[in-house]
Steps between C-alpha positions, in 0.01 A plus 500: 500500500420562129466236240764524229363594158469217244723586207362420151632181343793592265401514132682322221812680379661369175849356506759672293654319198842356544610332175791331653267342764263394221788323326609314819134398571462359166838329461570394849221542758215338317698196371634456855144516642375232258775270588511562870137460543496195247226658295402303192293573181164625600207560275342816648729779662411841646764757603359758718664840492678419176626849460687540181453126415871403563405164644240400232744400220702304742206319647371422152834355383567290818158395612315468167146606602210472277369809665709782628352809666662794662316774692593835630312793657717763313372563143846631393672183608220285327582676172864433550442143576286470189795644297743267647302177426427615151862578439610161651217318320358348817138396505381671820205716601565798713219677670455800720368361825531520872624178685232581779224446241609269228291479191518123465267203598591290795760232424625661172871457568734216587788728605482856623839694539555817701832679497399708802176673392300371805743688733430822337117521422307795623299435820770364722437164661138517389604545137764223538234266641265576211783443249589152661131396509458594130809300411375199688156542325645501150733205565385155393475230771854415595620795302830654593556862612872603469600823685785696625573459875523788746875479490500548124285808540733639765808450284333641181315788662644557851314832573184441307435152644582593857254361731293331215406137532224284365211373701550124423289386798193650340531296181520156644435330157848612390716237669881537514654232279867596456746792522816592317680793648318801365194316363223295648221268344165437657261243380122567491335250725128481561297268730649276762854360450544132586 
């Protein structure tokens, strides 16, 4: 009996731009997410996989952070996100960075938002595990991680997200706090809970 060959982990493939989807995300999805998950003004926010920066102006207007940062691995998308925030006069920093190796100190952000990036990082489950561990590392104690659920990914990207899930059991410090349909929120908890 032969051992099956291990296939290489899929590499990141950029998503195409759909302007209608961008408009729906900015005008409907993000405001609904904020309301459904009962998010409140937060001083330091990071969006991982910010792409073209569609969410950043909405997050700035609705959550009023003192520090708003977006990261994306794709330099072309970083340039487009920078153009968007300049055009919309949003005070945000956009960096080319990989969610699996974030260029921030531990505890830097009070809120990290992910619109599906962790499902699509290179490296399969190991890549997703690294991404979640990095998010947990940069969250402040009791910080909140807001993310799309697996159902949201299946609806948005039925073929590309087939079989993908996140290794939540490997990142025990991100404790489920609440769900609202297509989104979930996990609180960073460290130490023993009483």
